[in-house]
N, C-alpha and C positions, 0 to 999 in steps of 0.2 A: 315254304311250300309253294307260294304263289309267284315265285321268281320266274321270269321268262327264260332264264338260262340256268344251266346246271350249277349247283352249289356243292363245292368240294370241301371235305374235311381232310386235312393232311396232318399226319402225326409222325414224329421221328422218335424212336426209342433210344435208350441209353447206349446201344451198340451202334447207332448211326443208321439203322435201317429205316427207310421212309415208306410209309403205307398211306394209301388214300382211299376215299370212299365218296361216292356221290350221295348226298343225304336228302336231297329234295324228294325223290320218289320214296325213299325209306320212311321219311316223316309222314308222307301222305298215307302210306299203309299203316304205320304204327299208330297214327292219330285217328284212324278211321275217317280219313279225308277231312281232318280238322275238327271232328266232333269230340275227341278226347284229348286232354292236355298230355304232352310228352315232356317228361322231366329229365329223361336220360336217354342217350343214344347208345345203342349196342354197336360198337365199332367192329365191323367185319370187313375191314379194308383189305385191299390187295397190294402187293408190292408195287412201289412206284418205280418202274424201270421202263426201258425202251419198249419192250414187248407189251406191257400193260397199257402204255399210252397208245400204241398202235391199235390194240384191240378196242380200246375205248373210242378212238377216232373212227374206226370202222362202224361201230354201233351207232355213233352219232350221225355219220354220213348216210348210213342206210335209213335211219329214221327221217332225215331231211329229204332223202330221195323219195321215200314213200309218201311224205306229205306233199311233195311237188306233184307226184303222180295223181294223188287224190284231188288236188286243186285243178289239175288239167282235165279231169274227167267230167 
């Protein structure tokens, strides 16, 4: 939860489909920001394909841009 960078959980099923999920934010919510222990992750990952990587990239870049704008203010 305290990592400076995203933590990704990647799973491949028996048919070869790969799914991924960023778990750092999920753990913060599930553990009430570290107050409750989490013993199990409910995996709600999305398909790991070109479009999901592009969507994730856009979210990350928008967040970085917003932080830069806040720092400049």
